[in-house]
Each structure stands twice: as C-alpha cells, then as structure tokens.
C-alpha positions in Angstrom: 0.0 0.1 0.0 1.5 3.3 -1.1 1.6 6.3 1.4 -0.4 9.4 0.7 2.3 12.0 -0.1 1.2 15.6 -0.3 3.4 18.5 -1.0 2.9 22.2 0.2 0.6 24.3 -2.0 1.7 27.8 -3.3 -0.7 29.5 -0.8 0.7 27.5 2.1 4.3 28.5 1.1 3.3 32.1 0.7 1.6 32.2 4.2 4.6 30.5 5.8 6.9 33.1 4.2 4.7 35.9 5.5 4.6 34.6 8.9 8.5 34.2 8.9 8.8 37.7 7.6 6.7 39.2 10.4 8.6 37.3 13.0 12.0 38.2 11.7 10.8 41.9 11.5 9.6 41.9 15.0 12.9 40.5 16.4 14.9 42.9 14.3 12.9 45.9 15.6 13.2 44.7 19.2 16.9 44.3 18.9 17.2 47.7 17.2 15.3 49.4 20.0 17.3 47.6 22.7 20.6 48.6 21.0 19.5 52.2 20.6 18.6 52.3 24.3 21.9 50.9 25.2 23.9 53.3 23.0 21.9 56.2 24.5 22.7 55.1 28.1 26.3 54.6 27.1 26.6 58.2 25.8 24.7 59.5 28.9 27.1 57.6 31.2 30.1 59.1 29.4 28.6 62.5 29.8 28.0 61.9 33.4 31.6 60.9 33.9 33.0 64.0 32.1 30.7 66.2 34.2 31.8 64.6 37.4 35.5 64.9 36.5 35.1 68.6 35.5 33.0 69.5 38.6 35.3 67.8 41.1 38.3 69.4 39.5 36.9 72.9 39.6 35.5 72.5 43.1 39.0 71.3 44.4 40.6 74.5 43.1 37.9 76.9 43.9 38.1 75.7 47.6 41.8 76.6 47.7 41.1 80.2 46.3 42.2 83.3 48.3 42.1 87.0 48.0 44.3 89.8 49.4 42.3 92.8 50.6 45.5 94.9 50.5 46.2 94.1 46.9 43.4 94.8 44.4 45.2 92.7 41.7 44.6 89.5 43.7 40.9 89.1 43.8 38.1 86.5 43.1 36.5 87.8 39.8 33.3 86.1 38.5 32.0 87.5 35.2 28.5 87.0 34.1 28.4 86.5 30.3 26.1 85.1 27.5 26.9 83.9 24.0 24.1 83.1 21.5 21.6 83.1 24.5 23.5 80.6 26.5 25.4 81.2 29.8 29.2 81.4 29.2 30.4 82.8 32.5 34.0 83.1 33.5 35.8 82.7 36.7 39.3 84.0 37.6 41.0 83.6 40.9 44.3 82.9 42.7 45.1 79.4 44.0 46.3 79.5 47.5 49.0 76.9 47.9 51.2 77.9 44.9 50.0 81.5 44.1 49.1 80.6 40.4 46.3 82.2 38.6 43.4 80.0 37.5 40.6 80.7 35.1 37.6 78.7 33.8 35.6 79.6 30.7 34.0 78.2 27.5 35.6 78.1 24.1 33.2 80.1 22.0 34.9 79.8 18.7 32.0 79.9 16.0 33.9 77.5 13.9 33.8 74.8 16.5 30.5 72.9 16.7 31.3 71.3 20.0 32.1 73.8 22.9 35.0 72.9 25.2 35.2 73.8 29.0 38.6 75.4 29.2 41.0 75.7 32.2 43.8 78.2 32.2 46.7 78.3 34.6 49.2 81.2 34.9 52.4 81.7 36.8 51.2 85.1 38.1 48.0 85.2 40.3 47.6 88.9 39.5 44.6 90.4 37.7 45.4 93.7 35.9 43.6 96.8 37.1 43.5 98.1 33.6 42.4 95.0 31.7 39.2 93.0 32.3 40.9 89.7 32.2 44.5 88.5 32.9 46.9 87.7 30.2 46.5 84.3 28.6 48.3 81.4 30.2 48.6 77.6 29.6 45.2 76.2 28.6 43.8 72.8 28.7 40.4 71.2 27.8 38.5 69.8 30.7 35.3 68.5 28.9 33.7 68.7 25.5 30.2 69.3 24.3 29.6 71.9 27.1 26.9 74.2 25.8 26.5 76.4 28.9 28.6 77.4 31.9 27.1 79.3 34.9 28.6 80.4 38.1 26.6 81.9 40.9 28.0 83.3 44.3 26.4 83.2 47.7 27.0 86.0 50.2 24.9 87.8 52.8 21.9 85.4 52.4 21.4 85.7 48.7 22.8 84.5 45.3 24.6 86.7 42.9 25.3 86.3 39.2 28.7 88.0 39.4 31.4 88.6 41.9 34.2 91.1 42.2 35.1 91.8 45.8 38.1 92.1 48.1 36.5 89.1 50.0 35.5 85.6 48.9 31.8 84.5 48.7 30.5 82.0 51.1 29.7 79.4 48.3 29.9 79.1 44.6 27.3 77.1 42.5 28.7 75.6 39.3 26.3 74.5 36.6 27.4 72.7 33.4 25.0 72.0 30.5 26.2 69.3 28.1 24.7 69.1 24.5 24.6 65.9 22.6 24.2 66.6 18.9 22.0 64.5 16.6 23.7 61.4 15.0 22.9 58.1 13.5 21.5 56.8 16.8 18.9 59.5 17.4 17.6 62.5 15.5 17.0 65.0 18.4 19.5 67.2 20.2 19.7 66.1 23.8 20.9 68.1 26.8 22.0 67.1 30.3 22.6 69.6 33.2 24.8 69.0 36.2 25.2 71.3 39.3 27.4 71.5 42.3 27.6 73.9 45.3 31.2 74.5 46.6 31.4 75.7 50.2 33.9 78.5 50.8 33.1 79.1 54.5 36.6 78.4 55.5 38.2 80.2 52.5 41.3 82.1 53.2 42.4 85.7 52.8 46.0 87.2 52.9 
C-alpha cells in the first residue's frame, strides 16, 4: 500500500513566508530598539563621567582660592556672560597653595561645533587693574560638548550672578549643561545639566 504523499501548496508557502517575515521583522525591531537604548545610556554615562570629573576638578581648586584685601590685583573675579543666548560665565582667581592664577571659561569659537570647557593656569596670580581679564596662560580642555557654563555666588543670604570683591563668597554654585548633537543613533538634540555647590566658608584671605 502506497503512502499518501502531499506537498505544500503555493498558498501555504506564501503564508509561511509571510509569517516568517513578520517574526523576523519583530525580532529585528526589538533588537534595534534595545541597541539604541543601550547606546543612548552609554553616551549618557560618558557625559556623566565627564561632568563629574570637571565639577570635582573645579571644586577642588575653587576651595583653595584666596584674595588679598590689601592688593586689588589679587581678587576673586566672577564675570556673568552670555553667548548666543547661553550662559558662558568666566571665573578668575588665585590658587592659594602655590600662588598661581586659575581661570575657567568656555571656548566660544564659532567654527567649533562642540564647545569645550577650558581651564587656564598662569604663573602670576595677579589680575590687571587696567584689563578686564588676565593675560593668557597655559590652557587645557576639561570637557567637550559643554553648551553652557554658569557660576553663582552666595553671600549675605542671597545668590549673585557675578562677583568682584576684596572678599570671597560663602559658596559658589557651578552649573554645566552638556549638549549631545544628533547622529545616526537619534535625531534630536539632547541636553544634560549638572550642578554642584562649593562651600567656601573656610576660605582664606591674605
């Protein structure tokens, strides 16, 4: 007795192919979504590390700042600035343990799509009485993709946007805003903001 052998019909093959296509598409989309989320978290983690490094570095040096009430060229100078509608403040001061001048500011070069947080160090701590800022020193990049830099200064029960005084403020608030530009992984521009308050209650004067 011969067995009843029956092959797949064309309609059955087409239905099977359609089902497989749907399954493969669903798996691909799931993997793509998961990979995109992982890549975004990876970038966010990198931005967080850069922010933590920059904030800790600035806080350590700001805590060591000092002023000399008898010498107006050694002072704590916080300048409130904006560029293209964003905070681009600048801070100049003298570091106490080695009498070197320190500055923090943003690179606002229009030809640079990514803004850099800059740290400048000078042999002399003096700020000129005639010039708004000290002469340029040795500069280094602390963090990239920093869109905004804001300093605020606490004294006598309130916060100030700028500071130029023979005495130091009680505290300094640093706020960094990072901007992640669109790329192949996501179409929108993303921003992450980080802030830290540095206590100067025990700050020194000479």
